[in-house]
C-alpha positions in Angstrom: 0.0 0.1 0.1 1.2 3.4 -0.9 1.9 5.7 2.2 -0.2 8.4 0.8 -3.3 6.2 0.4 -6.3 7.1 2.4 -8.6 4.6 4.3 -11.5 3.3 2.6 -14.7 5.6 2.2 -12.5 8.7 3.4 -11.5 11.4 0.7 -9.8 14.7 0.6 -11.7 17.8 -0.6 -10.1 19.7 -3.2 -10.2 23.7 -3.5 -13.4 23.9 -5.8 -15.3 21.5 -3.9 -14.2 23.1 -0.5 -15.4 26.3 -1.6 -18.6 24.8 -2.7 -19.0 23.2 0.8 -17.8 26.3 2.8 -20.1 28.7 1.1 -23.2 26.5 1.6 -22.3 25.9 5.2 -22.1 29.6 5.8 -25.5 30.1 3.9 -27.2 27.4 5.9 -26.0 28.8 9.3 -27.2 32.2 8.2 -30.6 30.6 7.4 -30.6 29.1 10.9 -29.6 32.3 12.5 -32.5 34.4 11.0 -34.8 31.6 12.3 -33.4 32.1 15.8 -31.0 29.0 16.1 -27.9 29.7 17.8 -24.7 28.2 16.7 -22.9 25.7 19.1 -19.8 23.6 18.2 -19.1 20.5 20.2 -15.8 18.9 20.4 -14.9 16.0 17.8 -13.7 13.9 21.0 -15.3 12.9 24.1 -15.4 10.4 26.8 -17.7 7.5 25.7 -19.6 7.7 28.9 -21.1 11.0 27.6 -21.0 10.5 23.9 -22.8 7.1 23.6 -26.5 6.6 24.5 -27.7 3.5 26.6 -30.7 3.5 24.2 -28.8 3.4 21.1 -26.7 0.3 20.1 -26.4 1.5 16.5 -24.6 4.6 17.6 -22.2 2.4 19.5 -21.4 0.4 16.6 -20.6 3.6 14.5 -18.3 5.1 17.1 -14.4 4.6 16.9 -12.9 4.4 20.2 -9.5 5.1 21.7 -7.8 5.2 25.0 -7.2 8.7 26.4 -3.5 8.7 27.2 -3.9 11.3 30.0 -6.8 9.9 32.1 -6.7 6.6 30.8 -10.4 6.6 30.2 -12.0 5.5 26.9 -12.8 8.3 24.3 -14.8 8.2 21.4 -15.0 10.2 18.0 -18.3 11.3 17.7 -20.5 9.8 15.0 -23.7 11.9 15.7 -23.7 15.5 16.9 -27.3 15.4 18.1 -26.5 13.6 21.5 -23.7 16.4 22.0 -26.2 19.1 21.5 -28.8 17.4 23.9 -25.9 17.4 26.4 -25.2 21.3 26.0 -29.0 21.9 26.4 -29.3 19.5 29.4 -26.1 20.7 31.1 -24.5 23.9 30.0 -27.5 25.7 29.2 -29.6 24.3 32.0 -30.1 27.9 33.4 -32.8 28.3 30.5 -35.9 26.5 31.3 -37.6 28.0 28.2 -37.0 26.8 24.4 -33.4 26.6 23.2 -32.9 26.5 19.5 -29.4 25.3 18.7 -27.7 24.6 15.3 -24.4 23.1 14.4 -22.2 22.2 11.4 -19.2 19.9 11.6 -17.6 16.5 10.7 -18.6 13.1 12.4 -16.5 9.9 11.9 -18.1 6.6 11.4 -16.6 3.3 12.0 -18.1 1.9 9.0 -20.1 3.7 6.1 -23.9 3.8 6.1 -23.9 2.4 2.7 -21.6 1.7 -0.2 -22.1 5.2 -1.5 -21.4 7.0 1.8 -18.5 8.5 3.3 -17.0 7.8 6.7 -16.8 11.4 7.5 -20.1 13.2 6.8 -20.1 17.0 7.2 -23.3 17.0 9.5 -25.2 20.2 9.7 -28.5 20.4 11.5 -30.9 22.5 13.9 -32.5 21.3 17.0 -35.4 22.7 19.1 -35.6 21.9 22.9 -38.2 22.7 25.6 -41.4 22.6 23.7 -43.5 19.4 23.2 -46.3 20.9 20.9 -46.5 19.8 17.4 -45.7 23.5 16.2 -42.0 22.7 17.2 -42.1 19.8 14.7 -43.8 21.9 12.0 -41.1 24.6 12.6 -38.3 22.1 12.2 -39.7 20.5 9.0 -40.1 23.8 7.5 -36.7 24.7 8.1 -35.4 21.6 6.8 -37.3 22.1 3.6 -36.0 25.7 3.5 -32.4 24.3 4.1 -32.6 22.0 1.0 -34.2 24.7 -1.2 -31.1 26.9 -0.3 -28.9 24.0 -1.2 -30.7 23.8 -4.6 -32.2 20.5 -4.2 -35.1 20.1 -6.7 -38.5 18.4 -6.6 -38.2 17.5 -2.8 -40.9 15.4 -1.3 -41.6 14.9 2.5 -41.8 11.2 3.9 -43.6 10.9 7.4 -43.6 8.2 10.0 -44.2 7.8 13.7 -42.4 5.7 16.2 -45.2 6.4 18.6 -47.5 3.7 16.7 -45.2 0.9 17.0 -44.6 1.5 20.7 -48.2 1.8 21.7 -48.7 -1.5 20.2 -45.6 -3.0 21.7 -46.7 -1.8 25.1 -50.2 -3.2 24.6 -48.6 -6.6 23.4 -46.3 -6.8 26.2 -43.3 -7.2 24.1 -39.8 -7.6 25.6 -37.0 -5.1 24.7 -35.5 -8.1 22.7 -38.8 -8.8 20.8 -39.4 -5.1 20.1 -35.8 -4.8 18.5 -36.3 -8.0 16.5 -39.8 -6.6 14.9 -38.1 -3.2 14.3 -35.4 -4.8 12.3 -37.8 -6.7 10.2 -40.3 -3.8 9.7 -37.9 -1.8 7.3 -38.0 -4.8 4.6 -41.8 -4.5 4.5 -42.0 -8.3 4.6 -45.2 -9.2 6.6 -44.5 -12.7 6.3 -41.2 -12.5 8.0 -42.8 -10.5 10.7 -45.4 -13.1 11.5 -42.7 -15.9 11.3 -40.8 -14.1 13.9 -43.7 -14.1 16.3 -44.8 -17.7 15.8 -43.5 -19.0 19.0 -44.2 -15.8 20.9 -46.8 -15.8 23.8 -48.9 -12.9 22.6 -52.5 -12.6 21.2 -53.3 -13.3 17.7 -54.8 -9.8 17.4 -51.4 -8.1 18.1 -49.6 -10.6 15.7 -52.0 -9.7 12.9 -51.6 -5.8 13.6 -47.8 -6.0 13.5 -48.1 -7.9 10.2 -50.1 -4.9 8.8 -47.5 -2.2 9.8 -45.2 -3.1 7.0 -47.9 -2.6 4.3 -48.8 0.8 5.6 -47.0 3.1 3.2 -48.0 5.3 0.2 -50.0 8.4 -0.4 -51.3 10.3 2.6 -55.1 9.7 2.1 -54.8 5.9 1.5 -52.4 5.2 4.4 -54.5 7.3 7.0 -57.6 5.9 5.8 -56.1 2.1 6.1 -54.6 2.8 9.5 -57.7 4.3 10.9 -59.7 1.0 10.0 -56.9 -1.5 10.3 -55.0 -0.5 13.5 -56.6 -0.7 17.2 -58.3 2.6 18.3 -55.9 2.9 21.4 -54.6 6.3 22.5 -51.0 6.1 21.3 -51.8 5.1 17.8 -54.7 7.7 17.7 -52.4 10.3 18.9 -49.7 9.6 16.4 -52.5 9.4 13.4 -53.6 13.0 14.6 -50.1 14.3 14.4 -49.5 12.9 11.0 -52.8 14.4 9.7 -51.7 17.9 11.3 -48.3 17.7 9.5 -49.8 16.8 6.3 -52.2 19.7 6.4 -49.2 21.9 7.1 -47.2 20.9 4.0 -49.9 20.4 1.4 -48.1 22.4 -1.0 -45.3 19.5 -1.1 -45.8 16.0 -2.2 -46.1 13.8 1.0 -45.5 10.0 1.6 -46.3 8.2 4.6 -44.5 5.1 5.8 -45.7 3.5 9.2 -43.0 0.9 8.8 -39.7 3.0 8.6 -39.0 3.1 12.3 -35.2 3.5 12.3 -34.0 0.6 14.6 -31.6 1.4 17.4 -32.5 5.0 17.3 -33.2 7.6 20.0 -36.4 9.0 18.4 -39.5 8.7 20.2 -42.2 10.2 18.0 -42.7 11.8 14.7 -40.2 10.9 12.0 -39.6 13.0 9.0 -37.3 12.5 5.9 -36.8 14.6 2.7 -36.3 12.8 -0.7 -35.8 13.8 -4.4 -35.7 11.9 -7.5 -32.4 10.7 -8.5 -31.1 10.3 -5.0 -30.7 6.9 -3.4 -31.3 7.9 0.0 -32.9 10.7 2.0 -31.2 14.1 1.7 -32.2 15.0 5.2 -33.9 13.4 8.0 -35.1 14.0 11.6 -37.7 13.5 14.2 -38.7 14.0 17.8 -36.6 12.5 20.6 -38.0 13.6 23.8 -36.0 12.8 27.0 -32.7 12.3 25.3 -31.0 14.8 27.8 -32.1 12.4 30.8 -28.7 10.7 31.0 -27.2 14.3 31.1 -29.5 15.5 34.1 -32.4 17.1 32.4 -34.8 15.4 30.2 -36.8 17.8 27.8 -38.9 17.8 24.8 -36.8 17.8 21.6 -37.1 17.8 17.8 -34.7 18.3 15.2 -33.2 17.3 11.9 -29.7 17.0 10.3 -28.2 16.3 6.9 -24.6 15.5 5.5 -23.6 18.4 3.4 -21.3 16.3 1.4 -24.2 14.3 0.0 -25.5 17.6 -1.8 -22.2 18.5 -3.6 -23.5 17.7 -7.0 -26.4 20.2 -6.4 -24.5 23.1 -4.5 -23.8 26.2 -6.4 -20.5 26.5 -7.9 -18.1 28.9 -6.0 -15.2 29.8 -8.5 -12.1 31.1 -7.0 -12.0 34.8 -6.3 -9.8 36.6 -8.9 -6.9 38.0 -7.4 -4.0 40.4 -8.1 -0.7 39.1 -9.3 2.8 40.7 -7.8 6.0 39.7 -9.2 8.3 38.3 -6.5 11.1 41.0 -7.0 8.4 43.7 -6.2 7.0 42.1 -2.8 9.2 43.7 -0.4 8.9 47.2 -1.7 5.0 46.9 -2.3 4.3 45.2 1.0 2.5 48.3 2.6 0.3 48.5 -0.5 -0.3 44.8 -0.7 -1.4 44.6 2.8 -3.8 47.6 2.4 -5.3 45.6 -0.6 -5.8 42.5 1.5 -7.3 44.6 4.4 -10.0 45.7 1.7 -10.7 42.0 0.9 -8.7 41.8 -2.1 -6.7 38.6 -3.0 -3.0 39.2 -3.3 -0.7 36.6 -4.7 3.1 36.7 -5.0 4.5 35.1 -8.2 7.7 33.6 -7.5 8.4 31.4 -10.6 6.5 33.4 -13.4 3.2 31.3 -13.2 0.3 32.0 -15.6 -2.3 34.5 -14.2 -5.1 31.9 -14.7 -2.9 29.4 -12.9 -2.8 31.9 -9.7 -6.6 32.8 -10.3 -5.6 36.4 -11.0 -7.0 38.9 -13.4 -5.1 41.9 -12.4 -1.3 42.5 -11.6 0.5 45.0 -9.3 2.9 47.7 -11.3 4.7 50.8 -10.4 3.7 53.6 -12.3 4.9 57.3 -11.8 6.3 56.3 -8.6 3.2 54.8 -7.2 1.8 51.4 -6.8 -1.3 50.5 -8.8 -3.5 47.4 -10.4 -4.1 47.0 -13.8 -5.7 44.2 -15.9 -3.5 41.4 -16.2 -2.2 40.8 -19.8 0.3 37.9 -19.0 
């Protein structure tokens, strides 16, 4: 192996793409700011005791761990920023009992890629709202997610909705064990009702619950059809009805978008507790952005709060992000660099790009359209004719 080769699913970002990403990140953080979301920047490295969640085995599998040479304790490279922001809300911002709106943008590291087309170093950008359990908070976050994708130039975006509360309510009524719930959750995503029934064959639960769990993988499609079927084919228990009511409300709020409902997408080994949402677009193999409600996540940090948020991997959007050409600068021949230093510093203070040419490079190579010349004893810039 060559010494310069990078690990699999890890890649350098070259100048033109780096400009795209940084410009897009700046624009998205600006969008979050005008909606009242304050920027936080958690560390890339934390003790695993605070970085990992007891309720999310999937996050533990994604996390790369090392031993801290100072304390001897185990450290982890973050695989998701959301739990870190929950820690900040619960601990560092605990003086505020009202709503905290927080946003972030930073790299996360995965032990393995999520798919064959994924990177192990996503650039995670997102926004989280803490302290309000009303569905208005979910509407606000979904609206911000869709505005984010519009600003990133994603086209023909449609919204997919689900709700963990339906499965949780049914699991409680059926008195499933934790292991049984996890097994069913992992099967639901394949939309295979026969596999779900086969898994429950030896379980000591009523037939009615087995039949109900087998229905869930079939409840996906357009809003009217899925909600109508769910109303007639799912039991009228409170948790189920509350979830269906929430889905109806969200659909009404975003009727200008194409909306899809999928009650079998439940994100196994996740910290989400209620409404789930994701944004898709034609030509993309996976969601462009996703989020949901995760009430109580801050409990392990000392303050359980209602919470909802979304995130996306900005690297996934590179092909649609606006191009950001290099800013054209001013070329300075190396022999003039000392004498012209004061004038060069003044130009840079004004935001101009000033490049010293040491080897006679072409102006296009240096991304320059002007050059510095001495005329009548004064320095001035002229169009570059070299």
